[in-house]
C-alpha positions as CSV (number, residue, x, y, z in Angstrom):
1,M,87.6,20.3,34.4
2,A,88.7,22.3,37.5
3,A,90.0,25.0,35.2
4,T,86.9,25.0,33.2
5,A,84.7,25.2,36.4
6,A,86.8,28.0,37.7
7,G,86.5,29.9,34.4
8,T,82.7,29.4,34.4
9,A,82.4,30.6,37.9
10,S,84.6,33.6,37.1
11,A,82.4,34.5,34.2
12,V,79.1,34.1,36.2
13,I,80.5,36.3,39.0
14,G,81.7,38.9,36.5
15,M,78.5,39.2,34.5
16,P,76.8,41.9,36.5
17,A,80.0,44.1,36.4
18,I,80.2,43.5,32.6
19,A,76.5,44.4,32.2
20,Q,77.0,47.6,34.2
21,A,80.1,48.5,32.2
22,A,77.9,48.5,29.0
23,P,77.0,52.0,27.8
24,F,74.1,53.8,29.3
25,K,71.8,54.5,26.4
26,I,69.7,57.8,26.1
27,G,67.2,57.9,23.4
28,L,66.3,61.3,22.2
29,L,62.9,61.9,20.5
30,T,63.3,65.2,18.7
31,V,62.3,67.0,15.5
32,K,64.8,67.8,12.9
33,T,62.5,68.5,9.9
34,G,59.4,70.5,9.4
35,P,58.0,73.6,11.3
36,L,59.0,72.3,14.8
37,A,62.6,71.7,13.8
38,Q,64.1,74.8,15.4
39,G,63.0,73.7,18.9
40,G,64.0,70.1,18.2
41,I,67.5,71.0,17.1
42,Q,67.8,73.0,20.3
43,M,66.8,69.9,22.3
44,E,69.6,67.9,20.9
45,Q,72.1,70.8,21.4
46,G,71.1,71.0,25.1
47,I,71.7,67.4,26.0
48,S,74.8,67.3,23.8
49,V,76.3,70.2,25.8
50,L,75.8,68.4,29.1
51,L,77.3,65.2,27.8
52,K,80.4,67.1,26.5
53,Q,80.8,68.7,29.9
54,R,80.7,65.3,31.5
55,N,83.0,63.7,28.9
56,N,80.1,61.4,28.0
57,M,80.1,59.8,31.5
58,F,77.3,59.6,34.0
59,A,78.1,58.0,37.4
60,G,81.0,56.1,36.0
61,R,79.0,54.8,33.0
62,K,79.8,55.6,29.4
63,V,76.8,57.4,27.9
64,E,75.6,56.8,24.4
65,L,73.0,59.2,22.9
66,I,70.8,57.9,20.1
67,S,68.8,60.7,18.4
68,A,65.7,60.0,16.4
69,D,63.7,62.5,14.2
70,T,60.0,62.0,14.8
71,G,59.1,64.4,12.0
72,G,56.9,66.3,14.4
73,N,53.9,64.0,14.1
74,P,52.2,61.4,16.3
75,A,52.8,58.4,14.0
76,G,56.5,59.3,13.7
77,A,56.9,59.7,17.4
78,K,55.4,56.3,18.1
79,T,57.5,54.5,15.4
80,K,60.8,56.2,16.6
81,A,60.0,55.4,20.3
82,S,59.4,51.7,19.5
83,E,62.7,51.6,17.6
84,L,64.6,53.3,20.5
85,I,63.1,51.0,23.1
86,E,62.8,47.6,21.3
87,R,65.7,47.8,18.8
88,D,68.2,50.0,20.5
89,N,67.3,49.0,24.1
90,V,67.7,52.5,25.5
91,D,67.6,53.0,29.3
92,V,65.7,56.2,29.2
93,V,63.9,58.3,26.6
94,L,64.1,62.1,26.5
95,G,61.4,64.0,24.5
96,P,59.3,64.4,22.5
97,L,58.7,68.1,21.8
98,A,55.0,68.4,21.1
99,A,52.0,67.5,23.2
100,F,50.3,65.6,20.4
101,E,53.4,63.4,20.1
102,L,53.5,62.7,23.9
103,L,49.8,61.8,23.9
104,A,50.4,59.3,21.1
105,L,53.1,57.6,23.2
106,N,51.4,57.6,26.5
107,D,49.9,54.1,26.5
108,Y,53.0,52.6,24.8
109,I,55.4,54.0,27.5
110,R,53.1,52.8,30.3
111,Q,53.1,49.3,28.6
112,K,56.9,49.2,28.2
113,G,57.9,50.7,31.5
114,T,60.7,52.6,30.0
115,P,61.2,56.0,31.8
116,L,60.5,59.1,29.7
117,M,61.3,62.7,30.4
118,S,59.4,65.1,28.1
119,L,59.2,68.8,27.4
120,A,55.7,68.4,26.0
121,A,53.2,70.3,28.0
122,A,50.1,68.1,27.7
123,E,48.8,68.8,31.2
124,D,46.8,65.7,31.9
125,V,49.7,63.3,31.5
126,T,50.9,64.6,34.9
127,Q,47.4,65.2,36.3
128,R,44.2,63.2,35.9
129,S,45.8,60.7,33.5
130,T,49.1,60.4,35.3
131,N,51.6,58.0,33.8
132,P,54.1,56.6,36.4
133,F,56.8,56.4,33.7
134,I,56.6,59.9,32.4
135,M,58.2,63.0,34.0
136,R,58.3,66.6,32.9
137,P,61.3,68.8,33.9
138,S,60.0,71.9,32.1
139,A,56.4,73.0,32.9
140,T,52.8,72.2,32.1
141,S,51.1,74.6,29.7
142,A,49.6,76.7,32.4
143,Q,52.4,76.6,35.1
144,C,54.0,79.8,34.0
145,C,50.8,81.5,33.0
146,H,49.4,81.1,36.5
147,V,52.4,83.2,37.6
148,L,51.8,85.7,34.8
149,G,48.2,86.1,35.8
150,D,49.2,86.7,39.5
151,Y,51.9,89.2,38.5
152,A,49.6,91.1,36.1
153,A,46.9,91.5,38.7
154,K,49.0,92.1,41.9
155,E,52.2,93.8,40.7
156,L,51.1,95.5,37.5
157,K,47.6,96.3,38.8
158,Y,46.0,95.5,35.5
159,K,42.1,95.1,35.7
160,R,41.1,94.3,32.1
161,A,42.8,91.9,29.8
162,A,42.5,90.3,26.4
163,T,44.1,87.0,25.6
164,I,45.2,85.7,22.2
165,S,46.8,82.3,21.3
166,E,46.7,79.5,18.7
167,D,43.5,77.6,18.5
168,F,44.8,74.3,19.9
169,A,45.3,72.7,23.3
170,F,48.6,74.3,24.3
171,G,47.0,77.8,23.7
172,Y,43.9,76.8,25.6
173,E,45.7,75.6,28.6
174,Q,48.1,78.6,28.8
175,M,45.4,81.2,28.5
176,S,43.0,79.4,30.9
177,G,45.7,79.3,33.5
178,F,46.3,83.1,33.1
179,Q,42.6,83.8,33.1
180,R,41.9,81.8,36.2
181,V,44.5,83.4,38.4
182,F,44.0,86.9,36.9
183,E,40.3,86.8,37.7
184,D,40.8,85.2,41.1
185,N,42.8,88.3,41.9
186,G,40.2,90.8,40.8
187,G,40.9,91.1,37.0
188,K,38.6,90.5,34.1
189,V,39.4,88.8,30.8
190,V,37.0,90.7,28.5
191,K,38.2,89.3,25.1
192,K,39.6,85.9,24.1
193,L,40.9,85.4,20.6
194,W,41.9,82.1,18.9
195,P,43.7,82.5,15.5
196,P,44.4,79.1,13.7
197,L,47.8,77.6,14.1
198,V,48.7,78.7,10.6
199,T,47.6,82.3,10.3
200,P,49.2,84.5,7.6
201,D,47.9,87.8,8.9
202,Y,47.0,88.6,12.5
203,T,45.5,92.0,11.6
204,P,41.8,90.9,11.8
205,Y,42.4,89.5,15.3
206,I,44.4,92.4,16.6
207,A,41.7,94.8,15.3
208,Q,39.3,93.3,17.8
209,I,41.4,94.4,20.8
210,G,40.0,97.5,22.4
211,N,39.5,98.8,25.9
212,V,42.0,96.7,27.9
213,D,45.0,97.3,30.2
214,C,47.0,94.4,28.7
215,V,47.1,91.6,26.1
216,A,48.4,88.2,27.1
217,N,49.6,85.9,24.3
218,G,50.7,82.3,24.3
219,F,52.0,81.9,20.8
220,A,54.7,79.3,20.0
221,G,57.2,78.4,17.2
222,S,57.6,81.2,14.7
223,N,54.2,82.7,15.4
224,P,55.2,85.0,18.2
225,V,57.6,86.8,15.7
226,K,54.8,87.4,13.2
227,F,52.3,88.4,15.9
228,M,54.5,90.9,17.7
229,R,55.5,92.6,14.4
230,A,51.9,93.0,13.4
231,Y,51.0,94.2,16.9
232,A,53.7,97.0,16.7
233,D,53.0,97.9,13.0
234,L,49.3,98.5,13.9
235,G,50.3,100.9,16.7
236,M,49.2,98.6,19.5
237,K,52.3,98.9,21.7
238,R,50.4,101.5,23.7
239,I,48.7,98.4,25.3
240,P,51.3,96.4,27.3
241,L,52.0,92.9,25.9
242,L,52.3,89.9,28.2
243,A,53.7,86.5,27.1
244,G,54.0,82.9,28.0
245,W,57.4,81.2,27.9
246,T,57.3,80.0,24.3
247,A,56.2,83.5,23.1
248,M,59.4,85.1,24.5
249,D,61.8,82.2,24.6
250,D,65.4,83.5,24.7
251,A,66.2,81.6,21.5
252,L,63.7,83.7,19.6
253,L,65.3,87.0,20.6
254,K,67.7,87.0,17.6
255,S,64.6,87.0,15.3
256,L,63.0,90.0,17.1
257,G,63.5,93.7,17.0
258,D,62.1,96.7,18.9
259,E,58.6,95.2,18.8
260,A,59.7,92.9,21.6
261,V,61.1,95.7,23.9
262,G,58.9,96.0,27.0
263,V,57.2,92.7,26.7
264,V,56.7,91.0,30.1
265,S,56.9,87.2,30.1
266,A,56.8,84.3,32.6
267,A,59.2,81.5,32.0
268,W,60.7,78.6,33.8
269,Y,64.1,79.2,32.2
270,S,65.9,82.4,31.4
271,A,69.3,82.8,29.8
272,S,69.9,85.8,32.0
273,L,69.7,83.9,35.3
274,D,72.8,84.8,37.2
275,S,74.1,81.4,38.5
276,P,77.4,79.6,37.8
277,V,75.8,76.6,36.2
278,N,73.6,78.7,33.9
279,K,76.5,81.0,32.9
280,Q,78.5,77.9,32.0
281,F,75.6,76.5,30.1
282,V,75.1,79.7,28.1
283,A,78.8,80.0,27.4
284,D,79.1,76.4,26.1
285,M,75.9,76.8,23.9
286,A,77.5,79.9,22.4
287,K,80.9,78.2,22.0
288,D,79.6,75.0,20.5
289,Y,76.5,76.2,18.5
290,N,76.7,80.0,18.4
291,V,73.3,80.4,19.9
292,L,71.6,81.8,23.0
293,P,69.9,78.9,24.7
294,G,66.1,78.9,25.4
295,G,63.7,76.5,27.1
296,Y,64.1,73.6,24.6
297,S,67.9,73.3,25.0
298,A,67.7,74.1,28.8
299,G,65.0,71.5,29.3
300,M,67.0,68.7,27.8
301,Y,70.1,69.8,29.7
302,I,68.1,69.6,32.9
303,A,66.6,66.3,31.9
304,G,70.1,64.9,31.5
305,Q,71.1,66.3,34.9
306,V,68.1,64.4,36.5
307,V,69.1,61.2,34.7
308,E,72.7,61.6,35.9
309,E,71.6,62.1,39.5
310,A,69.3,59.1,39.4
311,L,72.2,56.9,38.2
312,K,74.3,58.2,41.1
313,K,71.5,57.1,43.4
314,T,71.4,53.6,41.9
315,G,75.2,53.2,41.9
316,G,75.3,53.4,38.1
317,K,72.7,50.5,37.7
318,S,69.8,50.8,35.2
319,D,68.9,47.2,34.5
320,D,66.0,47.3,36.9
321,K,63.6,49.7,35.1
322,K,61.3,50.0,38.0
323,A,64.1,50.9,40.5
324,F,65.7,53.3,38.1
325,N,62.3,55.0,37.4
326,E,61.8,55.4,41.2
327,A,65.2,56.9,41.5
328,L,64.4,59.4,38.7
329,R,61.2,60.5,40.4
330,G,63.0,61.0,43.7
331,V,65.6,63.4,42.3
332,S,66.0,66.8,43.8
333,L,68.6,69.2,42.3
334,A,69.8,72.4,43.9
335,D,71.7,73.7,40.9
336,T,70.4,73.6,37.3
337,P,70.3,76.3,34.6
338,R,66.7,77.2,35.8
339,G,67.4,77.0,39.5
340,P,66.5,74.3,42.0
341,V,64.1,71.5,40.9
342,K,62.2,68.7,42.4
343,F,59.2,66.6,41.3
344,D,55.7,66.2,42.7
345,K,54.1,62.7,43.1
346,Y,52.6,63.1,39.6
347,G,56.0,63.4,37.9
348,N,55.8,67.1,37.2
349,V,58.6,69.6,38.1
350,V,58.3,72.0,41.0
351,G,60.6,74.9,40.4
352,D,61.2,78.6,40.0
353,V,59.3,80.7,37.4
354,H,60.8,84.0,36.4
355,I,59.1,87.2,35.4
356,R,61.2,88.8,32.7
357,R,61.0,92.2,30.9
358,C,62.5,92.4,27.4
359,E,65.1,95.1,27.2
360,R,67.8,96.2,24.7
361,K,71.3,96.0,26.3
362,G,74.5,96.7,24.3
363,G,72.6,96.4,21.1
364,A,71.0,93.0,21.9
365,L,67.7,92.0,23.3
366,V,67.7,90.5,26.7
367,N,64.9,89.1,28.9
368,T,65.9,90.7,32.3
369,I,64.5,88.9,35.3
370,V,62.5,91.3,37.5
371,K,61.0,88.8,39.9
372,T,61.3,85.1,40.7
373,Y,58.5,83.0,42.0
374,P,60.0,80.0,43.9
375,D,58.8,76.4,44.0
376,V,55.9,76.8,41.6
377,S,53.7,73.7,41.4
378,Q,51.6,72.7,38.4
379,F,48.6,73.2,40.8
380,W,49.6,76.8,41.6
381,T,48.3,77.5,45.1
382,Y,45.1,75.5,44.7
383,G,46.4,72.2,46.0
384,D,46.3,69.0,43.9
385,Q,43.0,67.6,45.1
386,A,41.0,70.8,44.6
387,F,42.7,71.4,41.2
388,L,42.1,68.0,39.9
389,A,38.4,68.0,40.9
390,N,37.9,70.5,38.1
391,P,37.9,69.8,34.3
392,V,41.2,70.0,32.4
393,Y,41.8,73.5,31.1
394,A,40.2,74.0,27.8
395,R,38.9,76.6,25.3
396,D,35.9,77.2,27.4
397,Y,37.1,76.2,30.8
398,P,37.2,78.0,33.1
399,P,34.2,79.8,31.6
400,A,34.7,83.3,30.5
401,K,32.1,85.3,32.4
402,N,33.4,88.8,31.6
403,L,33.5,88.8,27.8
404,E,32.4,92.0,26.1
């Protein structure tokens, strides 16, 4: 009996240690099929590179990565999220990629209380409809375009601009952010164009661009390649082209030619950033996958760094979801591939945004950093209360008062 009692006591005392010795499970919601697959594959590559660098260990815990293909649609995202959380018992979810996927998961994640770190730029998830369990280590749709509007007006001295982007929320939010800051600094947006997401020929839209100093575009996926080729083929390179981060993502450069040379973009990540951690990240992505990393892979690498730091703060413990979530939201990192990062009280990243100019160096296209804006908030310089008192950025907000 004494031996049995001692054994039982020993087992009880040892249980927490045994629990913490269990693998820390990361669930990755990504896209491996369909039109969004290129970005989704990069997401998996990014977190995989970090885990390989860490020998699959975070804060003394073995890390298990469970990857799920959402198919790039809301229903698939919700199904896969429930499998990861309820069947696989993951400790944290990374992803998904698309805004419509994140919006489909919003209520479910709130209900389950499982922390989620997403690249999706659906702005209101970290603004008016903030979810305490969702964080964004990349940027809102407009976060980089605020910077682009500032640089276009103040540094490039442009006065008249046209904007063009896909006719959906990501495009609206990007171009609205550009317009607001550009016009606040004396510029005028005189033309706004909204091609459908699936547009075989951009010629009819480009033909509407006339008397402007610049054209700002917010295309994503493979659309930037088609648009820039058409823009150059129609002799439009005489009008400088500006771009949001997805439109000139470093991972796209291999698909572009001289049509991209000279394009100025604003991005929260750049493969050309000269820092030890980014150089190592770029080298390992090249070695393991023979690719130049862009925002999708960097975003998941950084999300993994945040998770690792939170685990260090909790001493490797993740069984208390609330405590682990609080640790995540309190993370501040000095050294990531994008530069220093921290998070505001809404769960969105505050970090550097880089202005890049596309150049050809040694036969390859490179986004050369020409200026870095430090500690950029999702609220730009407006302050959260003043910003949130306005409607969410939309196709017609802010109103375009200078259209011709």
